Residue, then its C-alpha position, 0 to 999 in steps of 0.5 A: m466133835s466130828r468123828a468117823t471111827k466108831i466106838v464099840a463098848t462092852i456093857g457090864p457091872a460098871s456100866s449097867s446103870p441107866d446113868v452111866l450108860e447114858r453118859m457113855i452113849a453121849a460120850g461117843v459109844d456107837v455100838v454096845r457089846l453084850n458079852f454072852s460069856h457072862g450073865k444070864a439070858q434075862d440079863h442080856i434081854d434087860r440090858a438090850q431094852l435099856i440100851r434101846e430106850t437110852a439111845d432113843r431118848l438121846g436121839k442117837a442110832v446105837a447098834i447092839m452086838a451079841d458076842l457069843q462065848g464060843p468053845k470054853i477051852r479052859v482048865g478046871r477048878f482048884k481046891d484052893g482056887k489057885v496054884m503057883l507053877q514053878p519052871g521045870h515042875k511036872f504038871i498034868l492036865d487031866a480030863t477026869c480030875e474034879l478039883g486040881d492041886e499043884n500037880r494036876c488040874g481038870l479040863d472043861y474041854k474034855d477032848l484036849p488030850r486028842d488034840v495034842r502030842a509030845g512037843d506041843r506048847l500049851l499057853l495058859n492065862d493069855g500066854l502068861i504060863v507055858l506048858t510043854v507036852e511030854n506025852v499023852s496017856g489016855e485022858q491025861i496030858h503030861t507036861t513040864v512047866t516052861i514059864g511058870g506063874e499063878l494059875s487060877n480057876n477056869k483060865g483059858i488054854n491055847k495051843q501054840g500054832g493052833g490045831l484045836s478041834a473044838p467047834a466054833l458053835t457050842a450048845k450054849d451058843m445056839e441057845d444064846i443065838r435064840t436069846a439074841m434074836a428075841f431082842q433083835a441084836d443088830y450084830l452077832a459076833v461068832s467066836f473062834p470060826k475056822n472057816a466059812t462053814d462056821m459062819e454059814l452055820a451061824r447065819q442059818l441058825a440066826n435067821v431061823a431064830g430071828e424068823p418069828y421077829n422078821h429079823k436077820p442080824a449082820l454077822i461078825a467073825k472074830i478072827e482069833r484062831v491061826e486056822a482062820i488066817p489062810a481062810l480069811p477071804e472065804i470067812l469075809r465072804a460068808s460074813d458082814g464083817i470081822m473083828v481083829a480079836r488080838g487076845d487069843l490070836a496073839v497067843e496062837v500066832g505070837n505077839a510079834a505077828v499081830p500088828a502086820l496081821q491087823k493091817r492085812m485084815i483091815r485092808m482086806a475087809r475094806e477091799m471086800d466091802r466088809v466092816v472091821i472092828t479092832a479089839t483087845q486091850m486098846m485102853e487096858s490101863m484105864i481099867v484102873n487109871a484115869v488116863p491111858t498110856r502113851a502106847e495105848v494112845s498110839d495103838v488106837a491111833n494106828a488102828v484108825l490110820d489103818g482104816t478100821d471101822a471101829v475100835m472096841l473097849s472090853a473090860e475098860t467099860a464093863a468092869g473098869k473104874y472109868p467107863v465114861e472117861t475111857v470112851e471120851a479119851m478114845a473118841s478124842i484119840c480117834v479125832a486126832a488121828e483122823n485129822v492127819e489122814e490122807v485122802k487118795l480117792e483117785h488112787d482108790f479108783i485106779d484099775k477098779k471096775f464097777t459093774r453095778i449102777d448103785q455102786s457106781i453112783a456111790m463112788a461118783a458121789l464120793f468123788t464129786a463131793h470131795h472135789l467140789g468141797c461139799k459140806a455133806i454126802a446124803a444117801l437115801t437108802e433102804s438096806g444101807s448098802t450105798a452107805l457101806w460102799m461109800s464108807r470103804h473109802r477115806v473122804n473128808v466129807p461126812i456121809y449121812a445115811l437116811s433110811r426109814s428102816e430102823t434096823s438099817v439105821r442101827r446097823m449103819a452105826l458101825y460103818r466108818n464115817v457114816r451118820p445114820m438117821l431115821l427118815s420116815f416117809s411114805t411119798t413116792d414123789r422124788d422131789a418131795l422126798l429130796n426136800q424132806a431129806e434136806a429138811r432133816l439135814i438142816e435139822k441135824k445141823a449137817v448143812a446150813s444156808g448156802d451149803s452144797y451137798a451131794i445126795t443119792c437115791g433110787e427110782p422108783i422110790g423105796s426099792a432096795g438096791g435101786t440107787n441110780m441118781l446123784k444130784v448136787m444141791r445147795v441149801p437156799r440162802 
């Protein structure tokens, strides 16, 4: 099954066993997400080792994404674990309260009283409970329950319209960055960034933590704050990609605004040569059911048609009953959606100027392979940049990215329509390298006798950012 859209799956109690993880990767997982909101440092280190060992055994490039928790803007704990809030009831959010009851509860985020004022609406438990702020007195926020429901320990708080001052990176996140760099996480996902400065700080911390391992991760900005929307271009420039994190974002901007924002974010990321992941509740019903709903099928398919690089599974694979079946179902939806995509390369290139030789070669390879009906496009690449540029455009020809850098190979596992492969070579002879690349493509059944394919590389051989050659080859009969 040839699939362009990548699948990100979260590992958790339901998927941590070697057998289940192996079956998930075999079913189509390209990136494994480690959720640092749960578990201890050693848990993540052990899981990362298991992921790498399993991927190596299966001969598949699989990236690891370390997802930072970010600021915990949550209610505290209750004496009885939960309370039932009735509409019209007066309820106090008290930063000094230890154990809550039906009249008040504590706050993990002690600065919340400074961030709200009378008339603000606070949304708890993913927006299922709504409180209207009446007044703020010292460390207490006096509210009226607008929409009631069951409120249990440590449920999240969002402010409608945004405006919370909590920093994107907490002390825990900084420690978690060090843990993630200890196992050389390929991607680092930053929660709740508001601007480019948040991402620049995260990159600086990650690069310093990764220096002993000679490792620099790619950064993913999770777009989940309303303040991030107007800052999207600058956040994209400071990042390697974004995640359309529809949960917290929907609570802040309203559910109805999210579909249009999703399309806008995907389009902007592709135009700026960044990767994009669409996340949250994509196959939510499969936590307990063996098949998805038709609405979920449409949701995944529409994200694919929007041009997302990857679709993500969270609780579905971390804690659900059917982690393997969920991956299989998502993979089949992606393929079905891709089969009806329109290729408009000519439209993509209208009024677009290429000032770099390597980027121009990448675009020429797409155009040539598409119109000549080539079986594959092969990109010999050190950093993966050539493959990234190619992956920003819809084309019905699979892109095979061959690199001798394991880090680059794993990173490219997230790029849409890119099949990364490790190619060990020491030669500086171009023709010898091209023959070696063709042999690898034949070995992986990417091409066969008589097939034509386009291949790009750079001379001198082995220099990053030096792609300057395109050839159209035919496998001898």
